[in-house]
C-alpha positions in Angstrom: 53.2 -94.5 80.3 51.6 -96.1 77.3 50.5 -93.8 74.5 48.6 -96.5 72.4 45.1 -95.9 71.2 42.3 -98.4 71.8 38.7 -98.7 70.4 35.9 -99.1 72.9 32.2 -99.7 72.6 29.1 -99.5 74.9 26.5 -101.6 73.0 23.0 -101.2 74.3 19.6 -102.4 73.3 18.7 -99.0 71.8 21.9 -97.1 71.1 25.6 -97.9 70.8 28.4 -95.5 71.7 31.8 -96.0 70.2 35.0 -94.3 71.3 38.8 -94.0 70.8 40.9 -93.6 73.9 44.6 -92.9 74.4 45.9 -95.3 77.1 47.3 -92.7 79.5 47.9 -93.7 83.1 46.2 -93.6 85.5 43.1 -92.7 83.4 42.7 -93.2 79.6 42.0 -90.0 77.7 39.0 -89.8 75.3 40.0 -88.9 71.8 36.8 -89.2 69.8 33.3 -90.7 70.3 30.1 -91.2 68.3 26.7 -92.6 69.1 24.6 -94.7 66.7 21.3 -96.6 66.7 22.2 -100.2 67.6 19.9 -101.6 64.8 20.9 -99.0 62.2 23.7 -101.2 60.9 23.7 -104.8 59.6 26.3 -105.7 62.2 28.5 -104.2 64.9 31.4 -104.9 62.5 29.9 -102.6 59.8 29.1 -100.0 62.5 32.7 -100.1 63.8 34.1 -99.7 60.3 31.8 -96.7 59.7 32.8 -95.2 63.1 36.5 -95.4 62.3 35.9 -93.8 58.9 33.8 -91.0 60.6 36.5 -90.1 63.1 39.5 -90.6 60.7 41.2 -93.5 62.6 42.9 -96.4 60.9 42.8 -99.8 62.5 46.6 -100.0 62.3 46.8 -97.2 64.8 44.9 -99.2 67.4 46.5 -101.7 69.8 43.2 -103.4 71.0 39.5 -103.0 71.4 37.0 -103.7 74.2 33.2 -103.7 73.9 30.8 -103.6 76.8 27.6 -105.5 75.8 24.1 -105.3 77.3 23.8 -109.1 77.6 25.7 -112.2 78.9 29.1 -112.8 77.4 29.7 -116.5 76.8 33.2 -117.3 75.6 34.1 -114.7 72.9 30.5 -113.9 71.9 27.4 -112.2 73.2 23.8 -111.6 72.2 22.0 -108.5 73.5 19.3 -109.3 76.0 16.9 -106.7 74.5 17.8 -106.6 70.9 18.5 -109.3 68.2 22.1 -108.2 67.9 25.1 -110.6 68.3 28.7 -109.8 68.8 31.7 -112.1 68.1 35.1 -110.9 69.2 36.9 -112.9 66.5 34.6 -111.7 63.8 35.2 -108.1 64.8 38.9 -108.6 65.0 39.0 -110.1 61.5 36.6 -107.6 59.8 38.1 -104.5 61.4 41.7 -105.6 61.4 42.5 -105.7 65.1 44.9 -108.1 66.9 43.0 -108.2 70.2 39.2 -107.7 70.9 37.6 -108.3 74.3 33.9 -108.5 75.1 32.6 -107.6 78.6 29.1 -107.3 79.9 28.2 -103.6 79.8 28.0 -103.3 83.6 31.3 -105.2 83.9 32.9 -102.5 81.7 31.2 -99.7 83.6 32.7 -101.2 86.9 36.2 -100.7 85.5 35.5 -97.0 85.3 34.7 -96.6 89.0 38.4 -96.5 90.2 39.2 -93.6 87.8 36.0 -91.4 88.1 36.4 -88.0 89.6 34.2 -86.5 92.3 32.8 -84.1 89.7 31.5 -87.1 87.7 29.5 -88.4 90.7 26.3 -87.3 92.5 26.4 -88.4 96.2 23.0 -89.7 97.5 24.5 -91.1 100.7 28.0 -90.4 102.0 28.4 -93.5 104.1 31.8 -94.8 105.1 33.5 -96.6 102.3 35.8 -99.5 103.0 38.6 -99.1 100.5 39.1 -102.8 100.3 35.4 -103.6 100.2 33.3 -104.9 97.2 31.6 -102.3 95.1 28.2 -102.9 93.5 26.8 -101.3 90.3 23.3 -101.1 89.1 22.1 -99.3 85.9 18.6 -98.9 84.5 18.2 -98.0 80.8 16.6 -100.1 78.1 17.1 -103.0 80.5 18.5 -103.3 84.0 22.2 -104.2 84.5 24.1 -105.2 87.6 27.7 -106.0 88.4 30.3 -106.2 91.2 33.8 -104.9 91.5 36.2 -106.7 93.8 39.7 -105.6 95.0 42.1 -108.5 95.0 45.5 -107.3 96.3 46.5 -104.4 94.0 44.1 -105.5 91.3 40.5 -104.7 90.6 38.3 -107.4 89.1 34.8 -106.9 87.8 32.2 -109.6 87.7 29.1 -109.5 85.6 25.6 -110.4 86.7 22.2 -111.0 85.0 20.4 -110.0 88.2 18.2 -107.6 86.3 16.3 -110.6 85.1 15.7 -112.0 88.6 12.1 -112.0 90.0 10.6 -108.7 90.9 10.0 -108.5 94.7 6.8 -106.6 95.5 7.0 -104.7 98.8 3.8 -102.7 98.9 0.1 -103.1 97.8 0.9 -100.8 94.9 3.8 -103.1 93.9 1.5 -106.1 94.1 -0.8 -104.5 91.7 2.0 -104.1 89.2 3.2 -107.6 89.9 -0.2 -109.0 89.1 -0.4 -107.1 85.9 3.0 -108.2 84.8 2.4 -111.8 85.7 -0.8 -111.8 83.6 1.1 -110.3 80.6 4.5 -111.9 80.8 4.0 -115.0 82.8 6.7 -113.9 85.2 7.6 -110.5 86.6 11.3 -109.7 86.3 12.7 -106.7 88.2 13.8 -105.4 84.7 10.1 -105.2 83.8 9.8 -102.5 86.5 13.2 -100.9 86.8 14.0 -99.8 83.3 12.7 -97.4 80.6 10.1 -99.9 79.4 9.4 -100.5 83.1 8.0 -97.0 83.4 5.4 -97.8 80.8 4.6 -101.1 82.4 4.1 -99.4 85.8 1.9 -96.7 84.3 -0.3 -99.2 82.4 -0.7 -101.4 85.5 -1.6 -98.6 87.9 -3.5 -96.4 85.5 -4.9 -98.4 82.6 -7.3 -95.5 81.9 -4.4 -93.4 80.6 -3.2 -90.1 81.8 -3.8 -86.4 81.6 -0.6 -85.9 79.6 -2.1 -88.1 76.8 1.1 -90.0 76.4 1.2 -92.7 73.7 2.4 -95.7 75.7 3.3 -97.5 72.5 5.9 -94.9 71.4 9.6 -95.2 72.0 9.5 -91.8 73.6 6.9 -92.9 76.3 9.4 -93.5 79.2 10.9 -90.0 78.8 7.5 -88.4 78.4 6.3 -90.1 81.6 9.3 -88.8 83.5 9.0 -85.3 82.1 5.2 -85.2 83.0 5.9 -86.4 86.5 8.6 -83.8 87.0 6.4 -81.1 85.7 3.5 -82.4 87.9 1.2 -82.2 84.9 -0.3 -85.7 85.5 -1.0 -87.4 88.8 -0.8 -90.8 87.1 2.8 -90.1 85.9 3.8 -88.8 89.4 2.4 -92.1 90.8 4.4 -94.1 88.2 7.6 -92.2 89.0 7.2 -92.6 92.7 6.9 -96.4 92.4 9.8 -96.6 89.9 12.1 -94.7 92.2 11.2 -96.8 95.2 11.6 -100.0 93.2 15.0 -98.8 91.9 16.1 -98.1 95.5 14.9 -101.4 96.8 16.7 -103.3 94.1 19.9 -101.3 94.7 19.6 -102.3 98.4 19.1 -105.9 97.4 22.3 -105.8 95.3 24.1 -104.1 98.1 23.2 -107.0 100.5 24.1 -109.7 98.0 27.5 -108.1 97.4 28.0 -106.8 101.0 29.0 -103.7 99.1 31.0 -101.9 101.8 33.0 -100.2 99.1 29.9 -98.4 97.8 26.9 -98.7 95.4 27.2 -96.9 92.1 24.1 -96.1 90.0 24.8 -95.9 86.2 22.7 -96.0 83.1 21.0 -93.4 81.1 18.0 -92.9 83.3 19.5 -91.9 86.7 21.2 -88.6 85.6 17.9 -87.5 84.0 15.9 -88.1 87.2 18.5 -87.0 89.7 15.9 -84.8 91.4 13.7 -87.8 92.0 16.6 -89.8 93.4 17.3 -87.1 95.9 13.8 -86.9 97.3 14.6 -89.5 100.0 12.3 -92.3 98.7 15.1 -94.0 96.9 17.3 -94.2 100.0 14.4 -95.1 102.2 13.7 -98.2 100.1 17.4 -98.9 99.8 17.8 -99.0 103.6 14.6 -100.8 104.5 16.1 -104.2 105.0 15.7 -105.2 108.6 18.0 -106.2 110.4 20.6 -104.7 108.0 19.4 -101.1 107.9 22.6 -100.0 109.8 24.8 -101.7 107.3 23.0 -100.1 104.4 23.1 -96.7 106.0 26.9 -97.0 106.1 27.3 -97.8 102.4 28.1 -94.8 100.1 25.6 -94.5 97.3 26.5 -92.4 94.2 25.1 -91.7 90.8 27.5 -91.8 87.8 27.0 -88.6 85.8 29.5 -89.3 83.0 27.6 -90.6 80.1 30.8 -92.0 78.6 31.7 -94.0 81.7 31.1 -97.3 80.0 33.6 -96.4 77.3 36.0 -95.2 79.9 35.7 -98.5 81.8 36.4 -100.5 78.6 39.5 -98.4 78.0 40.6 -98.8 81.6 40.2 -102.6 81.2 42.5 -102.5 78.2 45.1 -100.5 80.3 44.9 -103.1 83.1 45.2 -106.1 80.8 
Protein backbone atom coordinates (compact mmCIF):
# COMPACT_ATOMS: atom_id res chain seq x y z
CA UNK A 1 0.00 0.00 0.00
CA UNK A 2 1.38 3.39 -1.03
CA UNK A 3 0.79 6.28 1.35
CA UNK A 4 2.00 9.05 -0.97
CA UNK A 5 -0.13 12.13 -1.57
CA UNK A 6 -1.00 13.47 -5.01
CA UNK A 7 -2.47 16.71 -6.32
CA UNK A 8 -5.48 16.41 -8.62
CA UNK A 9 -7.52 18.86 -10.64
CA UNK A 10 -10.83 18.93 -12.52
CA UNK A 11 -10.55 22.00 -14.76
CA UNK A 12 -13.83 23.10 -16.33
CA UNK A 13 -14.95 26.03 -18.40
CA UNK A 14 -16.65 27.67 -15.40
CA UNK A 15 -15.11 26.25 -12.25
CA UNK A 16 -12.04 24.27 -11.25
CA UNK A 17 -11.92 21.81 -8.38
CA UNK A 18 -8.54 20.92 -6.90
CA UNK A 19 -7.85 18.13 -4.45
CA UNK A 20 -5.24 16.28 -2.44
CA UNK A 21 -5.54 12.49 -2.26
CA UNK A 22 -3.68 9.87 -0.30
CA UNK A 23 -2.85 6.97 -2.62
CA UNK A 24 -4.50 4.18 -0.69
CA UNK A 25 -5.40 0.96 -2.50
CA UNK A 26 -7.78 0.07 -3.98
CA UNK A 27 -9.29 3.57 -3.74
CA UNK A 28 -7.42 6.83 -3.11
CA UNK A 29 -8.67 8.79 -0.08
CA UNK A 30 -9.61 12.47 -0.34
CA UNK A 31 -7.61 14.65 2.05
CA UNK A 32 -8.67 18.17 1.02
CA UNK A 33 -10.48 19.95 -1.79
CA UNK A 34 -11.38 23.48 -2.86
CA UNK A 35 -13.32 24.92 -5.80
CA UNK A 36 -12.32 28.11 -7.63
CA UNK A 37 -13.60 30.11 -10.59
CA UNK A 38 -11.54 28.95 -13.57
CA UNK A 39 -10.93 32.53 -14.73
CA UNK A 40 -10.36 33.96 -11.26
CA UNK A 41 -6.59 33.41 -11.50
CA UNK A 42 -4.03 34.48 -14.09
CA UNK A 43 -3.11 30.84 -14.69
CA UNK A 44 -3.67 27.34 -13.40
CA UNK A 45 -0.18 27.53 -11.91
CA UNK A 46 -1.11 30.50 -9.70
CA UNK A 47 -4.40 28.82 -8.76
CA UNK A 48 -2.54 25.66 -7.78
CA UNK A 49 -0.04 27.55 -5.63
CA UNK A 50 -2.95 29.35 -3.90
CA UNK A 51 -4.74 26.04 -3.32
CA UNK A 52 -1.70 24.40 -1.74
CA UNK A 53 -1.34 27.44 0.51
CA UNK A 54 -5.06 27.34 1.40
CA UNK A 55 -4.94 23.69 2.47
CA UNK A 56 -1.49 23.86 4.08
CA UNK A 57 0.25 21.37 1.78
CA UNK A 58 3.84 21.72 0.59
CA UNK A 59 4.81 20.52 -2.91
CA UNK A 60 7.59 18.41 -1.41
CA UNK A 61 4.96 16.19 0.22
CA UNK A 62 3.41 15.35 -3.17
CA UNK A 63 4.61 12.53 -5.40
CA UNK A 64 2.72 13.56 -8.55
CA UNK A 65 -0.18 15.55 -9.98
CA UNK A 66 -2.91 14.80 -12.52
CA UNK A 67 -5.36 17.30 -14.00
CA UNK A 68 -8.53 16.48 -15.91
CA UNK A 69 -9.08 19.22 -18.50
CA UNK A 70 -12.29 20.11 -20.36
CA UNK A 71 -10.64 20.09 -23.76
CA UNK A 72 -8.38 18.01 -25.98
CA UNK A 73 -4.96 17.16 -24.57
CA UNK A 74 -2.24 17.34 -27.22
CA UNK A 75 1.15 16.21 -26.01
CA UNK A 76 1.72 17.80 -22.61
CA UNK A 77 -0.65 20.74 -23.08
CA UNK A 78 -4.33 21.53 -23.40
CA UNK A 79 -6.59 24.50 -24.01
CA UNK A 80 -10.12 24.49 -22.61
CA UNK A 81 -12.80 24.21 -25.28
CA UNK A 82 -15.12 26.73 -23.63
CA UNK A 83 -12.70 29.13 -21.94
CA UNK A 84 -9.43 30.84 -22.98
CA UNK A 85 -7.37 28.87 -20.46
CA UNK A 86 -4.30 26.84 -21.34
CA UNK A 87 -2.51 24.22 -19.26
CA UNK A 88 1.04 23.01 -19.79
CA UNK A 89 2.20 20.06 -17.71
CA UNK A 90 5.84 21.12 -17.74
CA UNK A 91 5.00 24.69 -16.73
CA UNK A 92 2.89 23.43 -13.83
CA UNK A 93 5.64 21.05 -12.73
CA UNK A 94 8.23 23.83 -12.80
CA UNK A 95 6.18 26.55 -11.12
CA UNK A 96 4.67 24.36 -8.40
CA UNK A 97 7.74 22.17 -7.87
CA UNK A 98 6.49 18.73 -8.85
CA UNK A 99 8.44 15.90 -10.45
CA UNK A 100 5.52 14.46 -12.43
CA UNK A 101 2.40 16.16 -13.84
CA UNK A 102 -0.07 14.43 -16.15
CA UNK A 103 -2.89 16.00 -18.15
CA UNK A 104 -5.99 14.03 -19.15
CA UNK A 105 -9.20 15.04 -20.82
CA UNK A 106 -11.73 15.61 -18.02
CA UNK A 107 -13.95 12.71 -19.11
CA UNK A 108 -10.89 10.51 -19.44
CA UNK A 109 -10.09 11.33 -15.80
CA UNK A 110 -13.71 10.70 -14.79
CA UNK A 111 -13.57 7.29 -16.49
CA UNK A 112 -10.77 6.20 -14.16
CA UNK A 113 -13.12 6.78 -11.21
CA UNK A 114 -15.70 4.27 -12.44
CA UNK A 115 -13.90 1.09 -11.22
CA UNK A 116 -13.72 2.45 -7.65
CA UNK A 117 -17.14 4.11 -7.29
CA UNK A 118 -19.47 2.61 -4.68
CA UNK A 119 -23.13 1.76 -5.24
CA UNK A 120 -24.10 4.70 -2.99
CA UNK A 121 -22.40 7.08 -5.41
CA UNK A 122 -24.53 5.94 -8.36
CA UNK A 123 -28.17 6.36 -9.35
CA UNK A 124 -29.35 3.45 -11.48
CA UNK A 125 -31.59 4.44 -14.39
CA UNK A 126 -31.46 1.03 -16.07
CA UNK A 127 -30.19 -2.16 -14.44
CA UNK A 128 -29.24 -3.97 -17.62
CA UNK A 129 -26.78 -6.84 -17.59
CA UNK A 130 -23.20 -5.60 -17.45
CA UNK A 131 -20.46 -7.51 -19.22
CA UNK A 132 -17.51 -7.23 -16.78
CA UNK A 133 -15.06 -7.25 -19.70
CA UNK A 134 -17.12 -4.95 -21.93
CA UNK A 135 -16.35 -1.32 -22.82
CA UNK A 136 -17.82 1.44 -20.65
CA UNK A 137 -19.00 4.78 -22.06
CA UNK A 138 -19.17 8.08 -20.18
CA UNK A 139 -21.10 11.21 -21.08
CA UNK A 140 -21.27 14.41 -19.04
CA UNK A 141 -23.13 17.66 -19.66
CA UNK A 142 -22.01 20.80 -17.86
CA UNK A 143 -20.61 23.98 -19.36
CA UNK A 144 -19.96 21.75 -22.39
CA UNK A 145 -20.54 18.11 -23.27
CA UNK A 146 -17.82 15.53 -22.66
CA UNK A 147 -17.58 11.92 -23.75
CA UNK A 148 -15.08 9.13 -23.12
CA UNK A 149 -14.69 5.36 -23.15
CA UNK A 150 -13.11 2.96 -20.69
CA UNK A 151 -11.67 -0.32 -21.94
CA UNK A 152 -10.50 -3.35 -19.98
CA UNK A 153 -7.30 -4.80 -21.41
CA UNK A 154 -6.35 -7.87 -19.42
CA UNK A 155 -6.03 -6.73 -15.81
CA UNK A 156 -5.71 -3.07 -16.80
CA UNK A 157 -8.30 -0.37 -17.42
CA UNK A 158 -7.49 2.20 -20.10
CA UNK A 159 -9.57 5.34 -20.71
CA UNK A 160 -9.77 7.01 -24.10
CA UNK A 161 -10.90 10.59 -24.58
CA UNK A 162 -13.33 11.85 -27.18
CA UNK A 163 -14.46 15.22 -28.49
CA UNK A 164 -17.82 13.77 -29.54
CA UNK A 165 -19.63 16.61 -27.79
CA UNK A 166 -18.69 18.80 -30.73
CA UNK A 167 -20.11 16.37 -33.28
CA UNK A 168 -23.22 17.38 -35.25
CA UNK A 169 -26.54 17.53 -33.42
CA UNK A 170 -28.86 14.87 -34.83
CA UNK A 171 -32.45 16.13 -34.83
CA UNK A 172 -35.01 13.35 -34.22
CA UNK A 173 -38.36 15.18 -33.99
CA UNK A 174 -40.08 18.22 -35.46
CA UNK A 175 -39.32 20.06 -32.22
CA UNK A 176 -35.64 19.11 -32.56
CA UNK A 177 -35.67 20.38 -36.15
CA UNK A 178 -36.90 23.77 -34.94
CA UNK A 179 -33.92 23.95 -32.58
CA UNK A 180 -31.58 22.74 -35.33
CA UNK A 181 -32.72 25.49 -37.68
CA UNK A 182 -32.29 28.18 -35.04
CA UNK A 183 -28.79 26.98 -34.14
CA UNK A 184 -27.77 26.69 -37.79
CA UNK A 185 -28.83 30.29 -38.38
CA UNK A 186 -26.97 31.50 -35.31
CA UNK A 187 -23.86 29.29 -35.28
CA UNK A 188 -23.52 28.06 -38.86
CA UNK A 189 -23.47 24.47 -37.56
CA UNK A 190 -25.41 22.86 -34.76
CA UNK A 191 -23.19 20.77 -32.48
CA UNK A 192 -24.72 18.38 -29.98
CA UNK A 193 -23.00 20.46 -27.26
CA UNK A 194 -25.12 23.43 -28.35
CA UNK A 195 -28.14 21.45 -27.11
CA UNK A 196 -26.90 19.06 -24.41
CA UNK A 197 -25.15 21.41 -21.97
CA UNK A 198 -25.96 24.25 -19.59
CA UNK A 199 -25.82 26.84 -22.39
CA UNK A 200 -27.82 24.33 -24.44
CA UNK A 201 -30.81 24.82 -22.12
CA UNK A 202 -30.76 28.52 -23.01
CA UNK A 203 -30.37 27.75 -26.73
CA UNK A 204 -33.35 25.37 -26.64
CA UNK A 205 -35.54 27.86 -24.78
CA UNK A 206 -34.71 30.70 -27.16
CA UNK A 207 -35.31 28.51 -30.21
CA UNK A 208 -38.65 27.10 -29.05
CA UNK A 209 -39.93 30.16 -27.17
CA UNK A 210 -38.38 33.37 -28.48
CA UNK A 211 -41.21 35.29 -26.82
CA UNK A 212 -39.68 34.55 -23.40
CA UNK A 213 -41.26 32.77 -20.47
CA UNK A 214 -43.59 33.23 -17.56
CA UNK A 215 -40.67 32.89 -15.14
CA UNK A 216 -39.11 36.07 -16.63
CA UNK A 217 -35.65 34.50 -16.78
CA UNK A 218 -32.82 36.67 -18.09
CA UNK A 219 -31.41 34.40 -20.80
CA UNK A 220 -28.16 36.39 -20.88
CA UNK A 221 -27.37 35.67 -17.22
CA UNK A 222 -24.94 32.95 -16.17
CA UNK A 223 -27.65 31.64 -13.86
CA UNK A 224 -30.16 31.11 -16.71
CA UNK A 225 -29.65 27.34 -17.17
CA UNK A 226 -30.26 26.64 -13.49
CA UNK A 227 -33.24 28.99 -13.46
CA UNK A 228 -34.78 27.18 -16.44
CA UNK A 229 -34.34 23.82 -14.71
CA UNK A 230 -35.79 25.12 -11.44
CA UNK A 231 -38.77 26.69 -13.21
CA UNK A 232 -39.41 23.48 -15.15
CA UNK A 233 -39.26 21.36 -12.00
CA UNK A 234 -41.63 23.72 -10.18
CA UNK A 235 -43.92 23.75 -13.25
CA UNK A 236 -44.13 27.54 -13.05
CA UNK A 237 -43.53 28.03 -16.79
CA UNK A 238 -44.73 25.87 -19.68
CA UNK A 239 -41.88 27.11 -21.89
CA UNK A 240 -39.30 25.94 -19.34
CA UNK A 241 -41.03 22.55 -19.06
CA UNK A 242 -40.95 22.24 -22.86
CA UNK A 243 -37.26 23.15 -22.84
CA UNK A 244 -36.39 20.59 -20.18
CA UNK A 245 -38.32 17.86 -21.93
CA UNK A 246 -36.38 18.36 -25.15
CA UNK A 247 -33.09 18.61 -23.24
CA UNK A 248 -33.65 15.30 -21.44
CA UNK A 249 -34.66 13.52 -24.64
CA UNK A 250 -31.63 14.92 -26.51
CA UNK A 251 -29.35 13.88 -23.63
CA UNK A 252 -30.76 10.35 -23.70
CA UNK A 253 -30.50 10.13 -27.48
CA UNK A 254 -26.85 11.21 -27.42
CA UNK A 255 -26.07 8.76 -24.61
CA UNK A 256 -27.58 6.04 -26.79
CA UNK A 257 -25.49 7.17 -29.76
CA UNK A 258 -22.36 6.91 -27.63
CA UNK A 259 -23.42 3.49 -26.34
CA UNK A 260 -23.69 2.27 -29.93
CA UNK A 261 -20.35 3.75 -30.97
CA UNK A 262 -18.61 2.11 -28.03
CA UNK A 263 -20.79 -1.04 -27.96
CA UNK A 264 -20.79 -0.20 -24.25
CA UNK A 265 -21.82 -3.56 -22.84
CA UNK A 266 -20.01 -2.66 -19.61
CA UNK A 267 -22.41 0.22 -19.00
CA UNK A 268 -23.07 3.88 -19.67
CA UNK A 269 -22.25 6.37 -16.91
CA UNK A 270 -23.65 9.89 -16.84
CA UNK A 271 -21.42 12.43 -15.14
CA UNK A 272 -21.16 16.20 -15.05
CA UNK A 273 -22.75 18.83 -12.90
CA UNK A 274 -26.21 18.83 -14.46
CA UNK A 275 -27.33 15.20 -14.14
CA UNK A 276 -27.47 14.96 -10.31
CA UNK A 277 -29.45 18.21 -10.18
CA UNK A 278 -32.11 16.95 -12.61
CA UNK A 279 -32.22 13.32 -11.47
CA UNK A 280 -36.00 13.47 -11.22
CA UNK A 281 -36.23 14.40 -14.89
CA UNK A 282 -33.82 11.62 -15.85
CA UNK A 283 -36.08 9.13 -14.06
CA UNK A 284 -39.32 10.08 -15.87
CA UNK A 285 -38.67 7.58 -18.67
CA UNK A 286 -38.11 9.99 -21.55
CA UNK A 287 -34.31 9.80 -21.20
CA UNK A 288 -34.31 6.01 -21.45
CA UNK A 289 -36.92 6.00 -24.23
CA UNK A 290 -34.65 8.18 -26.37
CA UNK A 291 -31.61 6.14 -25.29
CA UNK A 292 -33.20 2.90 -26.51
CA UNK A 293 -34.89 4.17 -29.69
CA UNK A 294 -32.20 2.90 -32.09
CA UNK A 295 -33.82 0.24 -34.28
CA UNK A 296 -32.61 -2.48 -34.83
CA UNK A 297 -30.45 -2.20 -31.69
CA UNK A 298 -33.13 -1.49 -29.08
CA UNK A 299 -32.59 -4.93 -27.44
CA UNK A 300 -28.85 -4.25 -27.11
CA UNK A 301 -29.47 -0.83 -25.58
CA UNK A 302 -32.07 -2.24 -23.18
CA UNK A 303 -29.40 -4.65 -21.89
CA UNK A 304 -26.84 -1.92 -21.10
CA UNK A 305 -26.70 -0.61 -17.50
CA UNK A 306 -27.21 3.17 -17.31
CA UNK A 307 -26.11 4.98 -14.15
CA UNK A 308 -25.74 8.59 -12.99
CA UNK A 309 -22.57 9.49 -11.07
CA UNK A 310 -23.65 11.38 -7.93
CA UNK A 311 -20.18 12.00 -6.46
CA UNK A 312 -19.29 15.58 -7.42
CA UNK A 313 -15.60 14.83 -6.77
CA UNK A 314 -15.49 11.81 -9.09
CA UNK A 315 -13.28 13.65 -11.59
CA UNK A 316 -10.69 14.26 -8.87
CA UNK A 317 -10.99 10.68 -7.68
CA UNK A 318 -10.40 9.42 -11.22
CA UNK A 319 -7.30 11.59 -11.59
CA UNK A 320 -5.96 10.20 -8.30
CA UNK A 321 -6.76 6.64 -9.37
CA UNK A 322 -4.85 7.27 -12.60
CA UNK A 323 -1.82 8.26 -10.49
CA UNK A 324 -2.20 5.05 -8.51
CA UNK A 325 -2.38 2.95 -11.68
CA UNK A 326 0.62 4.62 -13.33
